[in-house]
Each structure stands twice: as C-alpha cells, then as structure tokens.
HTML snippet that shows the backbone in 3Dmol.js (N, CA, C, O; Angstrom):
<script src="https://3Dmol.org/build/3Dmol-min.js"></script>
<div id="view" style="width:600px;height:400px;position:relative"></div>
<script>
const pdb = `
ATOM      1  N   MET A   1       0.823  -1.194   0.000  1.00  0.00           N
ATOM      2  CA  MET A   1       0.000   0.000   0.000  1.00  0.00           C
ATOM      3  C   MET A   1       0.866   1.256   0.000  1.00  0.00           C
ATOM      4  O   MET A   1       0.531   2.235  -0.667  1.00  0.00           O
ATOM      5  N   LEU A   2       1.978   1.241   0.742  1.00  0.00           N
ATOM      6  CA  LEU A   2       2.836   2.415   0.755  1.00  0.00           C
ATOM      7  C   LEU A   2       3.488   2.662  -0.590  1.00  0.00           C
ATOM      8  O   LEU A   2       3.808   3.804  -0.919  1.00  0.00           O
ATOM      9  N   THR A   3       3.692   1.604  -1.379  1.00  0.00           N
ATOM     10  CA  THR A   3       4.293   1.805  -2.698  1.00  0.00           C
ATOM     11  C   THR A   3       3.320   2.518  -3.638  1.00  0.00           C
ATOM     12  O   THR A   3       3.752   3.191  -4.573  1.00  0.00           O
ATOM     13  N   ARG A   4       2.040   2.380  -3.406  1.00  0.00           N
ATOM     14  CA  ARG A   4       1.067   3.135  -4.198  1.00  0.00           C
ATOM     15  C   ARG A   4       1.020   4.582  -3.747  1.00  0.00           C
ATOM     16  O   ARG A   4       0.841   5.487  -4.562  1.00  0.00           O
ATOM     17  N   LEU A   5       1.181   4.801  -2.452  1.00  0.00           N
ATOM     18  CA  LEU A   5       1.135   6.156  -1.904  1.00  0.00           C
ATOM     19  C   LEU A   5       2.437   6.903  -2.170  1.00  0.00           C
ATOM     20  O   LEU A   5       2.420   8.092  -2.489  1.00  0.00           O
ATOM     21  N   PHE A   6       3.568   6.205  -2.039  1.00  0.00           N
ATOM     22  CA  PHE A   6       4.885   6.797  -2.252  1.00  0.00           C
ATOM     23  C   PHE A   6       5.674   5.986  -3.275  1.00  0.00           C
ATOM     24  O   PHE A   6       6.640   5.316  -2.909  1.00  0.00           O
ATOM     25  N   PRO A   7       5.283   6.033  -4.551  1.00  0.00           N
ATOM     26  CA  PRO A   7       6.036   5.276  -5.558  1.00  0.00           C
ATOM     27  C   PRO A   7       7.391   5.932  -5.814  1.00  0.00           C
ATOM     28  O   PRO A   7       7.516   7.154  -5.738  1.00  0.00           O
ATOM     29  N   ALA A   8       8.392   5.130  -6.113  1.00  0.00           N
ATOM     30  CA  ALA A   8       9.712   5.666  -6.436  1.00  0.00           C
ATOM     31  C   ALA A   8       9.618   6.375  -7.779  1.00  0.00           C
ATOM     32  O   ALA A   8       9.469   5.730  -8.817  1.00  0.00           O
ATOM     33  N   ASN A   9       9.704   7.704  -7.759  1.00  0.00           N
ATOM     34  CA  ASN A   9       9.553   8.451  -8.998  1.00  0.00           C
ATOM     35  C   ASN A   9      10.631   9.524  -9.177  1.00  0.00           C
ATOM     36  O   ASN A   9      10.440  10.472  -9.939  1.00  0.00           O
ATOM     37  N   GLU A  10      11.761   9.380  -8.480  1.00  0.00           N
ATOM     38  CA  GLU A  10      12.847  10.338  -8.594  1.00  0.00           C
ATOM     39  C   GLU A  10      14.131   9.640  -9.036  1.00  0.00           C
ATOM     40  O   GLU A  10      14.447   8.548  -8.561  1.00  0.00           O
ATOM     41  N   HIS A  11      14.855  10.264  -9.929  1.00  0.00           N
ATOM     42  CA  HIS A  11      16.157   9.772 -10.380  1.00  0.00           C
ATOM     43  C   HIS A  11      17.151   9.899  -9.214  1.00  0.00           C
ATOM     44  O   HIS A  11      17.038  10.831  -8.419  1.00  0.00           O
ATOM     45  N   PRO A  12      18.114   8.986  -9.100  1.00  0.00           N
ATOM     46  CA  PRO A  12      19.088   9.059  -8.000  1.00  0.00           C
ATOM     47  C   PRO A  12      19.859  10.388  -7.944  1.00  0.00           C
ATOM     48  O   PRO A  12      20.158  10.877  -6.855  1.00  0.00           O
ATOM     49  N   VAL A  13      20.176  10.965  -9.081  1.00  0.00           N
ATOM     50  CA  VAL A  13      20.865  12.260  -9.080  1.00  0.00           C
ATOM     51  C   VAL A  13      19.940  13.347  -8.540  1.00  0.00           C
ATOM     52  O   VAL A  13      20.363  14.213  -7.775  1.00  0.00           O
ATOM     53  N   GLU A  14      18.681  13.291  -8.945  1.00  0.00           N
ATOM     54  CA  GLU A  14      17.695  14.254  -8.455  1.00  0.00           C
ATOM     55  C   GLU A  14      17.513  14.117  -6.948  1.00  0.00           C
ATOM     56  O   GLU A  14      17.377  15.115  -6.240  1.00  0.00           O
ATOM     57  N   ARG A  15      17.510  12.882  -6.464  1.00  0.00           N
ATOM     58  CA  ARG A  15      17.389  12.655  -5.021  1.00  0.00           C
ATOM     59  C   ARG A  15      18.544  13.296  -4.270  1.00  0.00           C
ATOM     60  O   ARG A  15      18.339  13.949  -3.246  1.00  0.00           O
ATOM     61  N   ALA A  16      19.766  13.111  -4.780  1.00  0.00           N
ATOM     62  CA  ALA A  16      20.953  13.692  -4.127  1.00  0.00           C
ATOM     63  C   ALA A  16      20.876  15.220  -4.130  1.00  0.00           C
ATOM     64  O   ALA A  16      21.216  15.863  -3.137  1.00  0.00           O
ATOM     65  N   LEU A  17      20.432  15.794  -5.243  1.00  0.00           N
ATOM     66  CA  LEU A  17      20.298  17.251  -5.307  1.00  0.00           C
ATOM     67  C   LEU A  17      19.239  17.764  -4.337  1.00  0.00           C
ATOM     68  O   LEU A  17      19.416  18.810  -3.714  1.00  0.00           O
ATOM     69  N   ARG A  18      18.148  17.029  -4.212  1.00  0.00           N
ATOM     70  CA  ARG A  18      17.101  17.432  -3.270  1.00  0.00           C
ATOM     71  C   ARG A  18      17.602  17.390  -1.834  1.00  0.00           C
ATOM     72  O   ARG A  18      17.318  18.292  -1.045  1.00  0.00           O
ATOM     73  N   VAL A  19      18.353  16.337  -1.491  1.00  0.00           N
ATOM     74  CA  VAL A  19      18.895  16.235  -0.131  1.00  0.00           C
ATOM     75  C   VAL A  19      19.872  17.379   0.123  1.00  0.00           C
ATOM     76  O   VAL A  19      19.833  17.995   1.188  1.00  0.00           O
ATOM     77  N   ALA A  20      20.742  17.670  -0.833  1.00  0.00           N
ATOM     78  CA  ALA A  20      21.700  18.762  -0.671  1.00  0.00           C
ATOM     79  C   ALA A  20      20.985  20.106  -0.538  1.00  0.00           C
ATOM     80  O   ALA A  20      21.360  20.927   0.298  1.00  0.00           O
ATOM     81  N   LEU A  21      19.965  20.332  -1.353  1.00  0.00           N
ATOM     82  CA  LEU A  21      19.200  21.569  -1.273  1.00  0.00           C
ATOM     83  C   LEU A  21      18.498  21.685   0.077  1.00  0.00           C
ATOM     84  O   LEU A  21      18.492  22.752   0.690  1.00  0.00           O
ATOM     85  N   GLY A  22      17.909  20.588   0.536  1.00  0.00           N
ATOM     86  CA  GLY A  22      17.224  20.595   1.822  1.00  0.00           C
ATOM     87  C   GLY A  22      18.159  20.917   2.968  1.00  0.00           C
ATOM     88  O   GLY A  22      17.814  21.700   3.853  1.00  0.00           O
ATOM     89  N   ILE A  23      19.342  20.317   2.960  1.00  0.00           N
ATOM     90  CA  ILE A  23      20.320  20.595   4.012  1.00  0.00           C
ATOM     91  C   ILE A  23      20.783  22.049   3.933  1.00  0.00           C
ATOM     92  O   ILE A  23      20.954  22.717   4.953  1.00  0.00           O
ATOM     93  N   GLY A  24      20.982  22.524   2.711  1.00  0.00           N
ATOM     94  CA  GLY A  24      21.380  23.917   2.537  1.00  0.00           C
ATOM     95  C   GLY A  24      20.339  24.895   3.057  1.00  0.00           C
ATOM     96  O   GLY A  24      20.679  25.881   3.710  1.00  0.00           O
ATOM     97  N   LEU A  25      19.079  24.627   2.771  1.00  0.00           N
ATOM     98  CA  LEU A  25      18.017  25.508   3.255  1.00  0.00           C
ATOM     99  C   LEU A  25      17.870  25.424   4.772  1.00  0.00           C
ATOM    100  O   LEU A  25      17.637  26.436   5.432  1.00  0.00           O
ATOM    101  N   LEU A  26      18.005  24.228   5.320  1.00  0.00           N
ATOM    102  CA  LEU A  26      17.923  24.088   6.777  1.00  0.00           C
ATOM    103  C   LEU A  26      19.083  24.794   7.467  1.00  0.00           C
ATOM    104  O   LEU A  26      18.940  25.252   8.600  1.00  0.00           O
ATOM    105  N   ALA A  27      20.224  24.886   6.800  1.00  0.00           N
ATOM    106  CA  ALA A  27      21.362  25.594   7.373  1.00  0.00           C
ATOM    107  C   ALA A  27      21.058  27.076   7.560  1.00  0.00           C
ATOM    108  O   ALA A  27      21.654  27.723   8.421  1.00  0.00           O
ATOM    109  N   LEU A  28      20.134  27.623   6.761  1.00  0.00           N
ATOM    110  CA  LEU A  28      19.760  29.026   6.909  1.00  0.00           C
ATOM    111  C   LEU A  28      19.111  29.313   8.256  1.00  0.00           C
ATOM    112  O   LEU A  28      19.100  30.457   8.709  1.00  0.00           O
ATOM    113  N   VAL A  29      18.579  28.298   8.887  1.00  0.00           N
ATOM    114  CA  VAL A  29      17.938  28.480  10.190  1.00  0.00           C
ATOM    115  C   VAL A  29      18.991  28.713  11.267  1.00  0.00           C
ATOM    116  O   VAL A  29      18.755  29.443  12.230  1.00  0.00           O
ATOM    117  N   PHE A  30      20.155  28.086  11.097  1.00  0.00           N
ATOM    118  CA  PHE A  30      21.175  28.121  12.140  1.00  0.00           C
ATOM    119  C   PHE A  30      22.339  29.055  11.835  1.00  0.00           C
ATOM    120  O   PHE A  30      22.899  29.663  12.746  1.00  0.00           O
ATOM    121  N   ILE A  31      22.705  29.173  10.567  1.00  0.00           N
ATOM    122  CA  ILE A  31      23.798  30.064  10.184  1.00  0.00           C
ATOM    123  C   ILE A  31      23.314  30.970   9.063  1.00  0.00           C
ATOM    124  O   ILE A  31      22.249  30.731   8.494  1.00  0.00           O
ATOM    125  N   GLY A  32      24.056  31.977   8.747  1.00  0.00           N
ATOM    126  CA  GLY A  32      23.642  32.897   7.695  1.00  0.00           C
ATOM    127  C   GLY A  32      22.606  33.871   8.221  1.00  0.00           C
ATOM    128  O   GLY A  32      22.775  34.417   9.311  1.00  0.00           O
ATOM    129  N   PRO A  33      21.540  34.100   7.473  1.00  0.00           N
ATOM    130  CA  PRO A  33      20.556  35.094   7.903  1.00  0.00           C
ATOM    131  C   PRO A  33      19.661  34.634   9.062  1.00  0.00           C
ATOM    132  O   PRO A  33      18.905  35.436   9.611  1.00  0.00           O
ATOM    133  N   LYS A  34      19.738  33.360   9.437  1.00  0.00           N
ATOM    134  CA  LYS A  34      18.943  32.799  10.548  1.00  0.00           C
ATOM    135  C   LYS A  34      17.453  33.114  10.386  1.00  0.00           C
ATOM    136  O   LYS A  34      16.818  33.689  11.271  1.00  0.00           O
ATOM    137  N   THR A  35      16.929  32.728   9.251  1.00  0.00           N
ATOM    138  CA  THR A  35      15.521  32.968   8.952  1.00  0.00           C
ATOM    139  C   THR A  35      14.725  31.675   9.043  1.00  0.00           C
ATOM    140  O   THR A  35      15.238  30.591   8.765  1.00  0.00           O
ATOM    141  N   ALA A  36      13.477  31.806   9.431  1.00  0.00           N
ATOM    142  CA  ALA A  36      12.602  30.637   9.546  1.00  0.00           C
ATOM    143  C   ALA A  36      12.224  30.068   8.182  1.00  0.00           C
ATOM    144  O   ALA A  36      11.734  28.942   8.104  1.00  0.00           O
ATOM    145  N   TRP A  37      12.440  30.819   7.114  1.00  0.00           N
ATOM    146  CA  TRP A  37      12.156  30.322   5.768  1.00  0.00           C
ATOM    147  C   TRP A  37      12.996  29.103   5.442  1.00  0.00           C
ATOM    148  O   TRP A  37      12.640  28.313   4.567  1.00  0.00           O
ATOM    149  N   GLY A  38      14.099  28.948   6.136  1.00  0.00           N
ATOM    150  CA  GLY A  38      14.952  27.786   5.917  1.00  0.00           C
ATOM    151  C   GLY A  38      14.267  26.480   6.274  1.00  0.00           C
ATOM    152  O   GLY A  38      14.685  25.416   5.817  1.00  0.00           O
ATOM    153  N   LEU A  39      13.217  26.548   7.085  1.00  0.00           N
ATOM    154  CA  LEU A  39      12.478  25.331   7.449  1.00  0.00           C
ATOM    155  C   LEU A  39      11.802  24.692   6.239  1.00  0.00           C
ATOM    156  O   LEU A  39      11.426  23.521   6.282  1.00  0.00           O
ATOM    157  N   LEU A  40      11.650  25.452   5.170  1.00  0.00           N
ATOM    158  CA  LEU A  40      11.109  24.867   3.935  1.00  0.00           C
ATOM    159  C   LEU A  40      12.048  23.804   3.378  1.00  0.00           C
ATOM    160  O   LEU A  40      11.666  23.033   2.497  1.00  0.00           O
ATOM    161  N   GLY A  41      13.257  23.762   3.882  1.00  0.00           N
ATOM    162  CA  GLY A  41      14.219  22.754   3.465  1.00  0.00           C
ATOM    163  C   GLY A  41      13.794  21.347   3.818  1.00  0.00           C
ATOM    164  O   GLY A  41      14.312  20.386   3.249  1.00  0.00           O
ATOM    165  N   PHE A  42      12.862  21.202   4.744  1.00  0.00           N
ATOM    166  CA  PHE A  42      12.366  19.866   5.085  1.00  0.00           C
ATOM    167  C   PHE A  42      11.675  19.204   3.901  1.00  0.00           C
ATOM    168  O   PHE A  42      11.712  17.981   3.773  1.00  0.00           O
ATOM    169  N   VAL A  43      11.045  19.992   3.033  1.00  0.00           N
ATOM    170  CA  VAL A  43      10.318  19.425   1.896  1.00  0.00           C
ATOM    171  C   VAL A  43      11.261  18.709   0.926  1.00  0.00           C
ATOM    172  O   VAL A  43      11.062  17.523   0.666  1.00  0.00           O
ATOM    173  N   PRO A  44      12.287  19.389   0.376  1.00  0.00           N
ATOM    174  CA  PRO A  44      13.175  18.651  -0.523  1.00  0.00           C
ATOM    175  C   PRO A  44      13.996  17.585   0.194  1.00  0.00           C
ATOM    176  O   PRO A  44      14.331  16.560  -0.400  1.00  0.00           O
ATOM    177  N   LEU A  45      14.324  17.815   1.461  1.00  0.00           N
ATOM    178  CA  LEU A  45      15.091  16.822   2.213  1.00  0.00           C
ATOM    179  C   LEU A  45      14.294  15.528   2.356  1.00  0.00           C
ATOM    180  O   LEU A  45      14.813  14.445   2.085  1.00  0.00           O
ATOM    181  N   LEU A  46      13.057  15.635   2.774  1.00  0.00           N
ATOM    182  CA  LEU A  46      12.235  14.431   2.972  1.00  0.00           C
ATOM    183  C   LEU A  46      11.896  13.737   1.660  1.00  0.00           C
ATOM    184  O   LEU A  46      11.932  12.508   1.587  1.00  0.00           O
ATOM    185  N   THR A  47      11.569  14.501   0.624  1.00  0.00           N
ATOM    186  CA  THR A  47      11.251  13.855  -0.655  1.00  0.00           C
ATOM    187  C   THR A  47      12.490  13.203  -1.249  1.00  0.00           C
ATOM    188  O   THR A  47      12.394  12.170  -1.912  1.00  0.00           O
ATOM    189  N   GLY A  48      13.649  13.799  -1.017  1.00  0.00           N
ATOM    190  CA  GLY A  48      14.886  13.196  -1.503  1.00  0.00           C
ATOM    191  C   GLY A  48      15.235  11.925  -0.751  1.00  0.00           C
ATOM    192  O   GLY A  48      15.693  10.954  -1.352  1.00  0.00           O
ATOM    193  N   LEU A  49      15.025  11.921   0.556  1.00  0.00           N
ATOM    194  CA  LEU A  49      15.324  10.730   1.349  1.00  0.00           C
ATOM    195  C   LEU A  49      14.363   9.588   1.044  1.00  0.00           C
ATOM    196  O   LEU A  49      14.765   8.425   1.001  1.00  0.00           O
ATOM    197  N   VAL A  50      13.102   9.919   0.835  1.00  0.00           N
ATOM    198  CA  VAL A  50      12.089   8.896   0.553  1.00  0.00           C
ATOM    199  C   VAL A  50      12.178   8.424  -0.894  1.00  0.00           C
ATOM    200  O   VAL A  50      11.898   7.262  -1.189  1.00  0.00           O
ATOM    201  N   GLY A  51      12.563   9.316  -1.790  1.00  0.00           N
ATOM    202  CA  GLY A  51      12.652   8.961  -3.213  1.00  0.00           C
ATOM    203  C   GLY A  51      11.342   9.090  -3.951  1.00  0.00           C
ATOM    204  O   GLY A  51      11.179   8.578  -5.058  1.00  0.00           O
ATOM    205  N   SER A  52      10.411   9.781  -3.323  1.00  0.00           N
ATOM    206  CA  SER A  52       9.097   9.942  -3.924  1.00  0.00           C
ATOM    207  C   SER A  52       8.622  11.374  -3.725  1.00  0.00           C
ATOM    208  O   SER A  52       8.687  11.911  -2.620  1.00  0.00           O
ATOM    209  N   CYS A  53       8.146  11.985  -4.799  1.00  0.00           N
ATOM    210  CA  CYS A  53       7.615  13.343  -4.738  1.00  0.00           C
ATOM    211  C   CYS A  53       6.100  13.265  -4.930  1.00  0.00           C
ATOM    212  O   CYS A  53       5.641  12.802  -5.974  1.00  0.00           O
ATOM    213  N   PRO A  54       5.316  13.707  -3.946  1.00  0.00           N
ATOM    214  CA  PRO A  54       3.857  13.652  -4.088  1.00  0.00           C
ATOM    215  C   PRO A  54       3.336  14.448  -5.286  1.00  0.00           C
ATOM    216  O   PRO A  54       2.364  14.041  -5.922  1.00  0.00           O
ATOM    217  N   LEU A  55       3.970  15.571  -5.597  1.00  0.00           N
ATOM    218  CA  LEU A  55       3.543  16.362  -6.749  1.00  0.00           C
ATOM    219  C   LEU A  55       3.792  15.602  -8.046  1.00  0.00           C
ATOM    220  O   LEU A  55       2.972  15.648  -8.962  1.00  0.00           O
ATOM    221  N   TYR A  56       4.924  14.902  -8.125  1.00  0.00           N
ATOM    222  CA  TYR A  56       5.192  14.065  -9.296  1.00  0.00           C
ATOM    223  C   TYR A  56       4.116  12.989  -9.434  1.00  0.00           C
ATOM    224  O   TYR A  56       3.670  12.698 -10.544  1.00  0.00           O
ATOM    225  N   THR A  57       3.702  12.407  -8.330  1.00  0.00           N
ATOM    226  CA  THR A  57       2.676  11.366  -8.359  1.00  0.00           C
ATOM    227  C   THR A  57       1.360  11.927  -8.899  1.00  0.00           C
ATOM    228  O   THR A  57       0.702  11.295  -9.726  1.00  0.00           O
ATOM    229  N   LEU A  58       0.985  13.106  -8.430  1.00  0.00           N
ATOM    230  CA  LEU A  58      -0.263  13.723  -8.893  1.00  0.00           C
ATOM    231  C   LEU A  58      -0.218  14.072 -10.379  1.00  0.00           C
ATOM    232  O   LEU A  58      -1.217  13.943 -11.086  1.00  0.00           O
ATOM    233  N   LEU A  59       0.956  14.518 -10.848  1.00  0.00           N
ATOM    234  CA  LEU A  59       1.082  14.933 -12.240  1.00  0.00           C
ATOM    235  C   LEU A  59       1.478  13.800 -13.172  1.00  0.00           C
ATOM    236  O   LEU A  59       1.515  13.985 -14.388  1.00  0.00           O
ATOM    237  N   GLY A  60       1.777  12.619 -12.614  1.00  0.00           N
ATOM    238  CA  GLY A  60       2.151  11.474 -13.440  1.00  0.00           C
ATOM    239  C   GLY A  60       3.572  11.549 -13.971  1.00  0.00           C
ATOM    240  O   GLY A  60       3.889  10.931 -14.988  1.00  0.00           O
ATOM    241  N   ILE A  61       4.434  12.302 -13.290  1.00  0.00           N
ATOM    242  CA  ILE A  61       5.835  12.441 -13.707  1.00  0.00           C
ATOM    243  C   ILE A  61       6.661  11.361 -13.028  1.00  0.00           C
ATOM    244  O   ILE A  61       6.464  11.063 -11.850  1.00  0.00           O
ATOM    245  N   ASN A  62       7.592  10.774 -13.783  1.00  0.00           N
ATOM    246  CA  ASN A  62       8.480   9.755 -13.218  1.00  0.00           C
ATOM    247  C   ASN A  62       9.853   9.913 -13.858  1.00  0.00           C
ATOM    248  O   ASN A  62      10.018   9.675 -15.055  1.00  0.00           O
ATOM    249  N   THR A  63      10.838  10.318 -13.057  1.00  0.00           N
ATOM    250  CA  THR A  63      12.205  10.454 -13.562  1.00  0.00           C
ATOM    251  C   THR A  63      13.073   9.285 -13.114  1.00  0.00           C
ATOM    252  O   THR A  63      14.266   9.253 -13.416  1.00  0.00           O
ATOM    253  N   CYS A  64      12.504   8.342 -12.413  1.00  0.00           N
ATOM    254  CA  CYS A  64      13.241   7.179 -11.922  1.00  0.00           C
ATOM    255  C   CYS A  64      13.527   6.226 -13.087  1.00  0.00           C
ATOM    256  O   CYS A  64      12.611   5.847 -13.817  1.00  0.00           O
ATOM    257  N   PRO A  65      14.801   5.835 -13.262  1.00  0.00           N
ATOM    258  CA  PRO A  65      15.135   4.963 -14.390  1.00  0.00           C
ATOM    259  C   PRO A  65      14.714   3.506 -14.189  1.00  0.00           C
ATOM    260  O   PRO A  65      14.682   2.744 -15.154  1.00  0.00           O
ATOM    261  N   VAL A  66      14.394   3.108 -12.970  1.00  0.00           N
ATOM    262  CA  VAL A  66      14.033   1.724 -12.677  1.00  0.00           C
ATOM    263  C   VAL A  66      12.561   1.515 -13.017  1.00  0.00           C
ATOM    264  O   VAL A  66      11.688   2.241 -12.541  1.00  0.00           O
ATOM    265  N   ARG A  67      12.309   0.525 -13.833  1.00  0.00           N
ATOM    266  CA  ARG A  67      10.933   0.207 -14.209  1.00  0.00           C
ATOM    267  C   ARG A  67      10.516  -1.063 -13.495  1.00  0.00           C
ATOM    268  O   ARG A  67      11.287  -2.018 -13.391  1.00  0.00           O
ATOM    269  N   ARG A  68       9.300  -1.061 -13.012  1.00  0.00           N
ATOM    270  CA  ARG A  68       8.767  -2.250 -12.334  1.00  0.00           C
ATOM    271  C   ARG A  68       8.321  -3.269 -13.343  1.00  0.00           C
ATOM    272  O   ARG A  68       7.867  -2.932 -14.436  1.00  0.00           O
ATOM    273  N   ARG A  69       8.455  -4.514 -12.967  1.00  0.00           N
ATOM    274  CA  ARG A  69       7.954  -5.596 -13.827  1.00  0.00           C
ATOM    275  C   ARG A  69       6.468  -5.762 -13.615  1.00  0.00           C
ATOM    276  O   ARG A  69       5.997  -5.794 -12.478  1.00  0.00           O
ATOM    277  N   GLY A  70       5.745  -5.864 -14.680  1.00  0.00           N
ATOM    278  CA  GLY A  70       4.300  -5.927 -14.592  1.00  0.00           C
ATOM    279  C   GLY A  70       3.834  -7.282 -14.555  1.00  0.00           C
ATOM    280  O   GLY A  70       2.628  -7.518 -14.480  1.00  0.00           O
TER     281      GLY A  70
END
`;
const viewer = $3Dmol.createViewer("view");
viewer.addModel(pdb, "pdb");
viewer.setStyle({}, {cartoon: {color: "spectrum"}});
viewer.zoomTo();
viewer.render();
</script>
C-alpha cells in the first residue's frame, strides 16, 4: 500500500540534489541570515530521502530509471 502512496519516482541524481538543497536551506535556520524560511528545506530533504515526490505522483511524472515488472 505504501508503494502506491509513495512510488519511487525520482532519479538518484535528483534525489541527491534534493537532499543537498534541503540541508542547505535548513542551514539558513542556524547560520547565515537565521531565517525561519529555511524550514522549507524539510520538503526537498524528505522527498529526496524517501525517493518519492507527491507532486510528481499527482502529475504522473516519473524520472526514476528503474521500471517495475508488470
């Protein structure tokens, strides 16, 4: 059931970029301008760690190179 809710739809490179972006944005909370806007970094961080983007699922986008056997 979780695979239907969170299907793998992100390319591994995209996942790494999302994690890096998320960490970078979260760093804004602690260093730099110390703004709460950095908390938005949780979104790319979590989607990168999980490997599934809910917006991609809604729009039918899949950048993951692995295809499931039917």
